[in-house]
C-alpha positions as a Markdown table, in Angstrom:
| # | Residue | x | y | z |
|---|---|---|---|---|
| 1 | Met | 0.0 | 0.0 | 0.0 |
| 2 | Thr | 1.4 | 3.4 | -1.0 |
| 3 | His | 0.8 | 6.6 | 0.9 |
| 4 | Glu | 0.6 | 10.0 | -0.9 |
| 5 | Arg | 2.8 | 12.7 | 0.5 |
| 6 | Gly | 0.7 | 15.4 | 2.0 |
| 7 | Pro | 1.3 | 19.2 | 1.9 |
| 8 | Tyr | 3.3 | 19.1 | 5.1 |
| 9 | Thr | 5.7 | 16.5 | 3.8 |
| 10 | Lys | 6.2 | 18.4 | 0.6 |
| 11 | Ser | 6.8 | 21.6 | 2.5 |
| 12 | Ser | 9.3 | 19.9 | 4.7 |
| 13 | Val | 11.2 | 18.6 | 1.7 |
| 14 | Arg | 11.2 | 22.0 | 0.1 |
| 15 | Arg | 12.5 | 23.6 | 3.3 |
| 16 | Glu | 15.3 | 21.0 | 3.4 |
| 17 | Gln | 16.2 | 21.8 | -0.2 |
| 18 | Ile | 16.3 | 25.5 | 0.6 |
| 19 | Leu | 18.5 | 25.0 | 3.7 |
| 20 | Ala | 20.9 | 22.8 | 1.8 |
| 21 | Ala | 21.3 | 25.3 | -0.9 |
| 22 | Ala | 21.6 | 28.2 | 1.5 |
| 23 | Thr | 24.3 | 26.3 | 3.4 |
| 24 | Val | 26.3 | 26.1 | 0.1 |
| 25 | Val | 25.8 | 29.8 | -0.8 |
| 26 | Phe | 26.6 | 31.1 | 2.7 |
| 27 | Gly | 29.7 | 28.9 | 2.7 |
| 28 | Glu | 30.8 | 30.2 | -0.6 |
| 29 | Val | 30.3 | 33.9 | -0.3 |
| 30 | Gly | 29.3 | 34.6 | 3.3 |
| 31 | Tyr | 26.2 | 36.2 | 4.7 |
| 32 | Ala | 26.8 | 39.7 | 3.6 |
| 33 | Ser | 27.3 | 38.8 | -0.1 |
| 34 | Ala | 24.7 | 36.1 | -0.2 |
| 35 | Ser | 21.2 | 36.7 | -1.6 |
| 36 | Ile | 17.9 | 35.0 | -1.4 |
| 37 | Arg | 17.7 | 35.1 | -5.2 |
| 38 | Glu | 21.0 | 33.2 | -5.5 |
| 39 | Val | 19.6 | 30.5 | -3.1 |
| 40 | Ala | 16.5 | 30.3 | -5.3 |
| 41 | Gln | 18.5 | 29.9 | -8.5 |
| 42 | Arg | 20.5 | 27.0 | -7.0 |
| 43 | Ile | 17.4 | 24.9 | -6.7 |
| 44 | Gly | 15.4 | 26.3 | -9.6 |
| 45 | Val | 12.6 | 28.0 | -7.6 |
| 46 | Ser | 11.3 | 31.6 | -7.4 |
| 47 | His | 12.4 | 34.2 | -4.9 |
| 48 | Ala | 8.8 | 34.1 | -3.5 |
| 49 | Thr | 9.2 | 30.3 | -2.8 |
| 50 | Ile | 12.1 | 31.1 | -0.5 |
| 51 | Thr | 10.5 | 34.0 | 1.3 |
| 52 | Phe | 7.3 | 31.9 | 1.8 |
| 53 | His | 9.4 | 29.6 | 4.1 |
| 54 | Phe | 12.0 | 32.2 | 5.2 |
| 55 | Pro | 10.8 | 35.8 | 4.9 |
| 56 | Thr | 14.2 | 37.4 | 5.4 |
| 57 | Lys | 17.8 | 36.5 | 4.8 |
| 58 | Ala | 18.5 | 36.7 | 8.6 |
| 59 | Glu | 15.7 | 34.1 | 9.2 |
| 60 | Leu | 17.2 | 31.9 | 6.6 |
| 61 | Leu | 20.6 | 32.2 | 8.2 |
| 62 | Ala | 19.2 | 31.4 | 11.6 |
| 63 | Ala | 17.5 | 28.2 | 10.2 |
| 64 | Val | 20.8 | 27.2 | 8.6 |
| 65 | Leu | 22.6 | 27.5 | 11.9 |
| 66 | Lys | 19.9 | 25.7 | 13.8 |
| 67 | Arg | 20.0 | 22.8 | 11.2 |
| 68 | Gln | 23.8 | 22.6 | 11.6 |
| 69 | Glu | 23.6 | 22.5 | 15.3 |
| 70 | Ser | 20.9 | 19.8 | 15.3 |
| 71 | Asn | 23.3 | 17.6 | 13.3 |
| 72 | Phe | 25.8 | 17.5 | 16.2 |
| 73 | Ala | 23.7 | 18.1 | 19.3 |
| 74 | Ala | 23.4 | 14.5 | 20.2 |
| 75 | Met | 27.1 | 13.9 | 19.7 |
| 76 | Leu | 28.0 | 16.9 | 22.0 |
| 77 | Asp | 25.4 | 16.0 | 24.6 |
| 78 | Ala | 26.8 | 12.4 | 24.9 |
| 79 | Ala | 30.5 | 13.5 | 25.0 |
| 80 | Pro | 31.1 | 13.8 | 28.8 |
| 81 | Ala | 29.6 | 10.3 | 29.5 |
| 82 | Ala | 31.6 | 8.6 | 26.6 |
| 83 | Pro | 34.7 | 10.8 | 26.2 |
| 84 | Met | 36.9 | 8.3 | 24.3 |
| 85 | Gln | 34.0 | 7.6 | 21.9 |
| 86 | Phe | 33.6 | 11.3 | 21.3 |
| 87 | Leu | 37.3 | 11.7 | 20.4 |
| 88 | Ala | 37.0 | 8.9 | 17.9 |
| 89 | Gly | 33.8 | 10.3 | 16.6 |
| 90 | Val | 35.4 | 13.7 | 15.9 |
| 91 | Cys | 38.1 | 12.0 | 13.9 |
| 92 | Arg | 35.6 | 10.1 | 11.9 |
| 93 | Leu | 33.5 | 13.2 | 11.4 |
| 94 | Phe | 36.3 | 15.0 | 9.5 |
| 95 | Glu | 37.0 | 11.9 | 7.5 |
| 96 | His | 33.4 | 12.2 | 6.3 |
| 97 | Arg | 33.8 | 15.9 | 5.6 |
| 98 | Arg | 36.5 | 15.1 | 3.1 |
| 99 | Ser | 33.7 | 14.1 | 0.7 |
| 100 | Asp | 31.1 | 16.6 | 1.9 |
| 101 | Pro | 32.8 | 19.8 | 3.2 |
| 102 | Arg | 29.6 | 22.0 | 3.3 |
| 103 | Asp | 29.3 | 22.2 | 7.1 |
| 104 | Ser | 33.0 | 23.1 | 7.5 |
| 105 | Glu | 32.7 | 25.7 | 4.7 |
| 106 | Val | 29.7 | 27.6 | 6.1 |
| 107 | Phe | 31.0 | 27.4 | 9.7 |
| 108 | Leu | 34.4 | 28.8 | 8.9 |
| 109 | Met | 33.0 | 31.5 | 6.6 |
| 110 | Leu | 30.5 | 32.7 | 9.2 |
| 111 | Ala | 33.1 | 32.5 | 12.0 |
| 112 | Ala | 35.4 | 34.7 | 10.0 |
| 113 | Glu | 32.8 | 37.4 | 9.3 |
| 114 | Ala | 30.6 | 37.2 | 12.4 |
| 115 | Trp | 33.2 | 38.7 | 14.8 |
| 116 | Glu | 31.4 | 42.0 | 14.5 |
| 117 | Pro | 28.7 | 42.2 | 17.2 |
| 118 | Gly | 26.1 | 43.5 | 14.8 |
| 119 | His | 26.4 | 40.4 | 12.5 |
| 120 | Pro | 23.3 | 38.1 | 12.7 |
| 121 | Ala | 25.5 | 35.1 | 13.5 |
| 122 | His | 27.6 | 36.8 | 16.2 |
| 123 | Ala | 25.7 | 35.7 | 19.2 |
| 124 | His | 25.4 | 32.2 | 17.8 |
| 125 | Met | 29.2 | 31.9 | 17.2 |
| 126 | Val | 30.0 | 33.1 | 20.7 |
| 127 | Trp | 27.7 | 30.5 | 22.1 |
| 128 | Arg | 28.9 | 27.8 | 19.8 |
| 129 | Tyr | 32.6 | 28.3 | 20.5 |
| 130 | Gly | 31.8 | 28.3 | 24.2 |
| 131 | Arg | 29.9 | 25.1 | 23.9 |
| 132 | Leu | 32.7 | 23.4 | 21.9 |
| 133 | Arg | 35.3 | 24.5 | 24.5 |
| 134 | Asp | 33.0 | 23.4 | 27.4 |
| 135 | Thr | 32.4 | 20.0 | 25.8 |
| 136 | Leu | 36.1 | 19.4 | 25.3 |
| 137 | Val | 36.9 | 20.5 | 28.8 |
| 138 | Ala | 34.3 | 18.0 | 30.1 |
| 139 | Val | 35.7 | 15.3 | 27.8 |
| 140 | Phe | 39.4 | 15.8 | 28.9 |
| 141 | Thr | 38.4 | 16.1 | 32.5 |
| 142 | Ala | 36.5 | 12.8 | 32.3 |
| 143 | Leu | 39.5 | 11.1 | 30.7 |
| 144 | Ala | 41.8 | 12.5 | 33.4 |
| 145 | Glu | 39.5 | 11.1 | 36.1 |
| 146 | Gln | 39.6 | 7.7 | 34.3 |
| 147 | Gly | 43.4 | 7.9 | 34.4 |
| 148 | Leu | 43.8 | 8.1 | 30.6 |
| 149 | Leu | 45.5 | 11.5 | 30.1 |
| 150 | Thr | 49.2 | 12.0 | 30.3 |
| 151 | Pro | 50.4 | 13.4 | 33.6 |
| 152 | Gly | 50.2 | 17.2 | 33.8 |
| 153 | Ala | 47.7 | 17.6 | 30.9 |
| 154 | Asp | 45.4 | 20.5 | 31.6 |
| 155 | Pro | 41.8 | 19.9 | 30.3 |
| 156 | Val | 41.1 | 23.6 | 29.9 |
| 157 | Glu | 44.3 | 24.3 | 27.9 |
| 158 | Ala | 43.8 | 21.1 | 25.9 |
| 159 | Ala | 40.3 | 22.1 | 25.0 |
| 160 | Arg | 41.2 | 25.6 | 23.9 |
| 161 | Val | 44.1 | 24.4 | 21.8 |
| 162 | Gly | 41.9 | 21.6 | 20.4 |
| 163 | Val | 39.3 | 24.1 | 19.1 |
| 164 | Ala | 41.9 | 26.3 | 17.6 |
| 165 | Leu | 43.6 | 23.3 | 16.0 |
| 166 | Thr | 40.4 | 22.1 | 14.5 |
| 167 | Asp | 39.7 | 25.5 | 12.8 |
| 168 | Gly | 43.2 | 25.9 | 11.7 |
| 169 | Leu | 43.5 | 22.5 | 10.1 |
| 170 | Gln | 40.2 | 22.9 | 8.3 |
| 171 | Leu | 41.5 | 26.2 | 6.8 |
| 172 | Gln | 44.7 | 24.6 | 5.7 |
| 173 | Trp | 42.7 | 21.7 | 4.2 |
| 174 | Phe | 40.6 | 24.0 | 2.0 |
| 175 | Tyr | 43.8 | 25.5 | 0.6 |
| 176 | Ala | 45.7 | 22.1 | 0.3 |
| 177 | Pro | 43.1 | 19.3 | 0.3 |
| 178 | Arg | 45.6 | 16.7 | -0.9 |
| 179 | Glu | 48.2 | 17.5 | 1.7 |
| 180 | Val | 46.1 | 18.1 | 4.9 |
| 181 | Asp | 44.1 | 15.3 | 6.6 |
| 182 | Val | 42.1 | 17.0 | 9.4 |
| 183 | Gly | 40.9 | 13.8 | 11.0 |
| 184 | Ala | 44.3 | 12.2 | 11.0 |
| 185 | Asp | 46.0 | 15.3 | 12.5 |
| 186 | Leu | 43.4 | 15.6 | 15.2 |
| 187 | Ala | 43.9 | 11.9 | 16.1 |
| 188 | Arg | 47.6 | 12.6 | 16.5 |
| 189 | Tyr | 46.8 | 15.5 | 18.8 |
| 190 | Phe | 44.5 | 13.4 | 20.9 |
| 191 | Phe | 47.1 | 10.6 | 21.1 |
| 192 | Gly | 49.6 | 13.1 | 22.4 |
| 193 | Leu | 47.3 | 14.0 | 25.3 |
| 194 | Leu | 46.6 | 10.4 | 26.2 |
| 195 | Asn | 48.8 | 8.0 | 28.1 |
| 196 | Val | 49.6 | 4.5 | 26.8 |
| 197 | Arg | 46.4 | 2.9 | 28.0 |
| 198 | Gly | 44.3 | 5.8 | 26.7 |
| 199 | Gly | 46.1 | 5.7 | 23.3 |
| 200 | Arg | 45.3 | 2.0 | 23.0 |
| 201 | Glu | 41.6 | 2.6 | 23.7 |
| 202 | Leu | 41.4 | 5.3 | 21.1 |
| 203 | Glu | 43.3 | 3.3 | 18.6 |
| 204 | Ala | 40.9 | 0.4 | 19.1 |
| 205 | Leu | 37.9 | 2.6 | 18.5 |
| 206 | Leu | 39.3 | 4.1 | 15.4 |
| 207 | Arg | 40.2 | 0.7 | 14.0 |
| 208 | Ala | 36.7 | -0.6 | 14.7 |
| 209 | His | 35.2 | 1.8 | 12.2 |
């Protein structure tokens, strides 16, 4: 038995198409230079079709950011309870992004231009960087409590450097995709923070996938 797709389902599909196209456009040219018309052209619809779902460019950006966060919310929420699995998951995430870099592109583009407080994404970026740092602090603290970090490793410092390293590696990857492997370089950073037992646990998780 087949079921016809109702108006709500069709509307949800259209919204997803719009958000996927907007992610690409914002990632390519940033928020300031992007236009709703360009997003519409990417998927072959009218300007009015976009504004029916997202009346303003700021609302479209907010929806893109919310969509991006929803993709990683569960992973971040689970991180403190399963810290080693989180580190392995981060490495695998960037392996996946080698074939689909859209999330990295839009994040780095917006992070670069949203430093100004008046930018629509500024508050979101402040919150997101804070959440990433807090998550990594919780992860490294949990690993230290489990006796898996190297002696003297500071979870707060390790988290701050880890976030900076992630952004920096992604930027280098965009310029030299054949020379930079973000996932592999992050794995080496994590191994440097772990003691022998911790390194073995992370290696086993990475090999299992």
